[in-house]
C-alpha positions in Angstrom: 0.0 0.0 0.0 1.6 3.3 -1.0 2.4 5.7 1.9 0.8 9.1 1.3 2.2 10.6 4.5 3.8 14.1 4.2 7.4 14.1 5.3 7.2 17.2 7.5 4.9 19.4 9.5 2.7 21.7 7.4 1.5 25.2 8.4 -1.7 26.4 6.7 -2.7 30.1 6.9 -6.5 30.7 7.0 -7.7 33.2 4.4 -10.7 35.4 4.4 -12.9 32.9 2.6 -12.3 30.3 5.4 -12.8 32.7 8.3 -15.6 31.7 10.6 -15.5 28.0 9.6 -15.2 25.3 12.2 -11.7 23.8 12.4 -12.8 20.2 11.8 -14.7 21.2 8.6 -11.7 23.1 7.4 -9.4 20.2 8.1 -11.6 17.7 6.3 -11.7 19.9 3.2 -8.0 20.7 3.3 -6.8 17.2 4.0 -9.0 15.1 1.7 -8.1 11.4 2.2 -7.1 11.6 5.9 -9.6 9.5 7.8 -12.0 11.6 10.0 -11.2 9.5 13.1 -7.5 10.3 12.6 -8.1 14.0 12.4 -10.2 14.0 15.6 -7.5 12.0 17.4 -4.8 14.5 16.3 -7.0 17.3 17.7 -7.5 15.5 21.0 -3.8 14.9 21.4 -2.8 18.4 20.5 -0.9 17.4 17.3 -3.0 19.9 15.4 -2.7 23.4 16.8 -3.9 26.9 15.9 -1.5 29.8 16.6 0.7 27.3 18.6 -2.1 26.5 21.0 -4.4 23.5 21.5 -7.9 24.0 20.3 -11.2 22.0 20.0 -12.8 20.7 16.9 -15.5 23.4 17.0 -13.1 26.3 17.2 -14.1 28.9 14.6 -11.2 30.0 12.4 -10.2 33.7 12.0 -8.4 35.0 8.9 -4.7 34.9 9.5 -4.8 31.9 11.9 -1.8 29.6 11.5 -2.9 25.9 11.6 -0.2 23.4 12.4 -0.7 20.0 10.6 1.5 17.0 11.7 2.5 14.4 9.1 -0.7 12.5 8.5 -1.1 9.5 6.3 -3.7 10.1 3.5 -5.6 7.4 1.7 -4.3 6.4 -1.7 -6.9 7.2 -4.4 -7.8 3.5 -4.6 -8.7 3.5 -0.9 -11.1 6.4 -1.0 -14.6 5.0 -0.4 -17.2 5.1 -3.3 -20.8 5.7 -2.3 -23.0 2.8 -3.4 -25.0 3.2 -6.6 -28.3 2.9 -4.7 -27.6 6.0 -2.5 -26.0 7.9 -5.4 -29.1 7.4 -7.6 -31.4 8.3 -4.7 -29.6 11.6 -3.9 -30.1 12.8 -7.5 -33.9 12.6 -7.0 -33.9 14.4 -3.6 -32.8 17.9 -4.5 -35.3 20.4 -3.2 -33.5 23.7 -4.1 -30.3 24.7 -5.9 -28.6 27.9 -6.8 -25.0 29.1 -7.0 -24.8 29.5 -3.2 -26.8 26.6 -1.8 -27.9 23.1 -2.3 -30.9 21.7 -0.3 -31.5 18.0 -0.1 -34.4 16.0 1.3 -32.1 13.5 3.1 -33.4 9.9 3.1 -33.6 8.0 6.3 -30.7 5.6 6.9 -28.0 7.8 5.3 -25.6 9.5 7.7 -24.7 13.1 6.8 -21.0 12.3 6.8 -18.7 9.3 7.1 -17.0 8.3 10.4 -17.7 6.2 13.5 -17.5 3.0 11.3 -19.1 4.5 8.3 -17.0 5.0 5.2 -19.4 7.4 3.5 -22.3 9.7 4.1 -24.4 12.3 2.3 -21.7 14.9 1.9 -19.2 12.4 0.5 -21.9 11.2 -1.9 -22.6 14.7 -3.1 -18.9 15.5 -3.6 -18.6 12.3 -5.6 -21.7 13.1 -7.7 -20.5 16.7 -8.3 -16.8 16.7 -8.8 -17.1 20.1 -10.6 -18.2 21.6 -7.2 -15.0 22.6 -5.5 -16.8 23.6 -2.3 -19.6 21.6 -0.7 -20.0 21.8 3.1 -22.7 20.8 5.5 -24.4 23.8 7.1 -26.0 21.7 9.9 -26.7 18.0 10.7 -29.5 15.5 10.9 -29.4 12.1 12.7 -28.8 9.2 10.4 -32.4 7.9 10.8 -34.0 11.3 10.4 -35.2 12.3 7.0 -35.8 15.8 5.6 -34.3 19.1 4.7 -30.5 19.7 5.1 -28.5 22.6 3.8 -25.2 22.4 1.9 -23.2 25.5 1.3 -21.5 26.0 -2.1 -19.4 29.0 -1.0 -17.5 29.8 2.3 -19.3 33.1 2.7 -22.7 31.4 2.6 -21.6 28.8 5.2 -20.4 31.6 7.5 -23.7 33.5 7.1 -25.9 30.5 7.7 -23.8 29.5 10.7 -24.3 33.0 12.1 -28.1 32.7 11.6 -28.1 29.3 13.3 -26.1 30.7 16.3 -28.5 33.6 16.6 -31.7 31.5 16.3 -32.7 33.1 13.0 -33.3 29.8 11.2 -36.8 28.5 11.6 -36.7 24.6 11.6 -39.9 22.5 11.9 -40.1 18.7 12.2 -42.9 16.2 12.0 -42.7 13.6 14.8 -45.1 10.7 15.5 -45.1 9.9 19.2 -46.6 7.0 21.2 -49.7 7.9 23.2 -52.1 10.8 23.5 -49.9 14.0 23.8 -51.5 16.6 26.1 -52.7 19.6 24.2 -51.6 21.8 27.0 -47.9 20.6 26.7 -46.6 23.2 24.3 -42.9 23.0 25.1 -40.2 21.0 26.9 -37.3 22.8 28.5 -34.8 20.3 30.0 -30.9 20.5 29.9 -29.3 17.7 27.9 -26.0 16.0 28.4 -24.1 13.7 26.0 -23.1 10.3 27.3 -21.1 7.5 25.6 -21.8 4.0 26.8 -19.1 1.3 27.2 -20.2 -0.2 23.9 -19.3 3.2 22.2 -23.0 4.0 21.5 -23.7 7.7 21.9 -26.7 8.6 24.1 -28.2 11.8 25.4 -30.0 12.3 28.7 -31.7 15.0 30.7 -29.2 16.2 33.3 -28.7 19.3 35.6 -25.2 19.4 34.3 -26.3 19.4 30.7 -26.7 22.3 28.2 -29.9 24.3 28.0 -32.3 22.8 25.6 -35.8 23.9 24.6 -38.3 22.3 22.1 -41.7 23.6 21.2 -44.5 21.1 20.3 -47.9 21.5 18.6 -50.4 18.8 18.0 -51.1 18.2 14.2 -53.3 15.1 14.3 -54.5 12.6 16.9 -54.4 9.0 15.7 -55.0 5.5 17.2 -52.4 5.1 19.9 -50.3 7.9 18.7 -50.0 11.7 18.1 -48.5 13.5 15.1 -46.7 16.6 16.4 -44.9 19.5 14.9 -41.6 20.0 16.8 -39.6 23.2 16.7 -36.2 23.0 18.3 -35.4 26.4 19.8 -31.9 25.2 20.7 -29.9 22.7 18.6 -28.7 19.9 20.8 -27.9 16.3 19.7 -31.1 14.1 19.7 -33.0 17.0 21.3 -36.5 16.3 19.9 -36.2 12.6 20.6 -35.0 13.0 24.2 -37.4 15.8 25.0 -40.4 13.7 23.7 -39.2 10.7 25.9 -38.8 13.0 28.9 -42.4 14.2 28.5 -43.5 10.6 28.5 -44.3 10.2 24.8 -41.3 8.8 23.0 -41.1 8.9 19.2 -42.2 5.8 17.3 -39.5 3.8 15.7 -36.8 5.2 18.0 -34.5 2.3 18.9 -32.5 4.5 21.4 -35.2 6.2 23.4 -38.4 4.3 22.7 -40.6 2.2 25.0 -42.4 -1.2 24.9 -45.8 0.4 24.1 -44.3 2.2 21.1 -42.5 -0.9 19.9 -45.8 -2.9 20.0 -47.5 -0.2 17.9 -44.6 -0.2 15.4 -45.0 -3.9 14.9 -48.7 -3.6 14.5 -48.5 -1.0 11.7 -45.1 -2.1 10.2 -43.1 1.0 11.0 -39.4 0.1 10.6 -37.7 3.4 10.9 -37.7 6.5 13.1 -40.7 8.7 12.5 -38.9 12.1 12.5 -38.9 14.3 9.4 -37.3 17.8 9.0 -40.3 19.2 7.1 -39.6 22.9 6.7 -36.9 25.6 6.9 -37.1 29.4 6.7 -34.0 31.6 6.6 -32.6 34.6 4.8 -30.3 33.9 1.8 -28.1 36.9 0.9 -29.0 38.3 -2.5 -32.2 36.2 -2.6 -34.2 37.2 0.4 -36.2 34.9 2.7 -36.4 31.3 1.6 -39.2 29.0 2.8 -38.6 25.4 1.9 -40.6 22.3 2.5 -39.9 18.5 2.0 -43.0 16.2 1.9 -43.1 13.1 4.1 -41.6 10.0 2.5 -44.2 7.5 1.2 -43.4 5.0 4.0 -44.3 7.5 6.7 -47.5 8.6 4.8 -48.5 4.9 4.6 -48.1 4.6 8.4 -50.3 7.6 9.0 -53.0 6.1 6.7 -52.9 2.8 8.6 -53.4 4.6 11.9 -56.3 6.7 10.5 -58.1 3.5 9.5 
């Protein structure tokens, strides 16, 4: 196997276009072929430094920053994973919006947004493979692997910075459709409970409500009451990992099809109607796009989820 390791430490200077970008995203784009797990290990160990100091993966770069890169082995071209033909073909049919600044995809359930943690590919790797002419494609935000719906991909660094600013300042309106087990109380319009990440001995990532966690708020509204379940619109005011799923569980009405936070009652209903995936769908996004104005985008429910609703209505 050919060794693609650089022979010496490199120093990369951040330019204006990359200013405001997360360090891990900058590294993945600048060091194509270096496994993501290796990059994060180098960050944890302090092998990668910014302005001679240790930094975390979510550090936001500033123009003029000097990024120290140790010798890192890169995959040979033959080792770079190829996204399977099934996912590649599906992604071509899931484009909701596209212009010179932005690409919006209705992400299918079962596809991670990026490779890593045992996955050799994800949505962003697939898009880069399908669109080699696009020199810049970066995820603006993330969705869980089993969640379907709208996800934004920036095609220019300036757009990535602007949308990240809007996300930080709660200027992006995100709405999800979630089907929960049981009869959700109409009076329960929000859940505010701090969330803390936890990694089990098996390596599985879980999130729990904890006083030591970060502030998290989700607004809920009843859309439709069904046999044994309630269809909700969920609006995450904050953006924590697994937030909607854990807040629904904390309220006593876990999402159907949730293999991490579900309960026996929900599992029985899933078996009855044949639901084999998480019922959580990022349905709508509203935000401002520079030069275009306010964009309001929607992604319809996938047919498998619509079929589940029809079964419950009957």
